C-alpha positions in Angstrom: 107.2 105.5 107.0 104.8 103.4 108.1 105.8 100.5 110.9 104.5 97.3 110.7 101.8 96.5 113.8 102.3 92.9 113.4 105.9 93.7 113.9 107.6 94.1 117.4 108.0 97.9 117.1 104.2 98.4 116.1 101.2 99.8 117.7 99.9 97.2 119.5 102.8 94.9 120.1 101.8 90.9 120.8 98.4 91.0 121.8 97.1 87.8 122.1 93.7 88.9 122.0 91.9 91.7 121.6 91.4 94.6 120.2 92.3 98.2 119.9 90.7 101.3 118.5 92.2 103.1 115.3 92.0 105.8 112.6 92.3 104.2 108.8 95.1 107.1 107.4 95.6 104.8 103.8 93.3 102.0 102.0 96.2 101.3 99.5 95.0 97.6 97.8 98.0 94.8 97.0 97.9 92.0 94.7 100.5 88.7 95.4 100.0 86.3 92.6 96.8 87.0 92.0 94.8 87.3 95.4 93.9 90.2 96.7 94.7 92.3 99.9 95.0 95.6 101.4 97.0 97.3 103.3 95.2 98.9 106.4 98.0 102.6 107.2 96.4 103.3 110.8 97.3 105.9 113.7 96.9 105.1 117.3 93.5 107.6 118.2 95.7 109.0 121.4 98.0 109.9 119.7 97.2 111.9 115.9 100.9 113.0 115.4 102.4 109.7 115.6 103.8 107.5 112.9 101.2 105.1 111.3 101.8 101.3 111.3 100.2 98.6 108.8 98.7 95.8 109.1 97.7 93.4 105.8 94.2 91.5 105.5 91.9 90.3 103.2 89.0 92.2 101.8 86.5 90.3 103.3 88.1 91.7 106.6 87.1 94.6 106.2 84.0 96.9 105.7 83.2 97.7 102.2 82.8 101.2 102.4 86.6 101.2 104.7 88.1 104.9 104.4 91.2 106.9 105.4 89.5 109.4 107.7 87.3 106.0 109.6 87.9 105.7 113.8 87.3 101.5 113.5 88.6 98.6 115.8 91.0 96.7 115.0 90.5 93.3 116.8 93.6 91.0 117.0 94.5 87.1 117.9 98.2 85.9 118.4 99.4 89.7 118.0 97.8 89.4 113.6 95.0 91.4 112.6 92.9 89.4 111.4 89.9 92.0 111.0 88.9 94.7 111.5 85.3 96.6 112.3 83.6 100.1 112.2 81.9 100.9 115.7 77.6 101.1 115.3 76.6 104.6 115.3 
């Protein structure tokens, strides 16, 4: 079972503003009243055997090519993931 990244037991607890590295494990679309969001499941790259966490973000807040196995940066404001980026190579 995944932990909610926005809850008190999440991977990043109460980060006011900043970013953290993560590895995507699953991207799952969710439709709520016709509005499509994405549930993004991810792991701490320093603990790949740890429990997955989850963040729900809008489709516009993630790279189009996001998929399981991608290394990303999760960007937070007031402990909530606001958008996700892939590092430049």
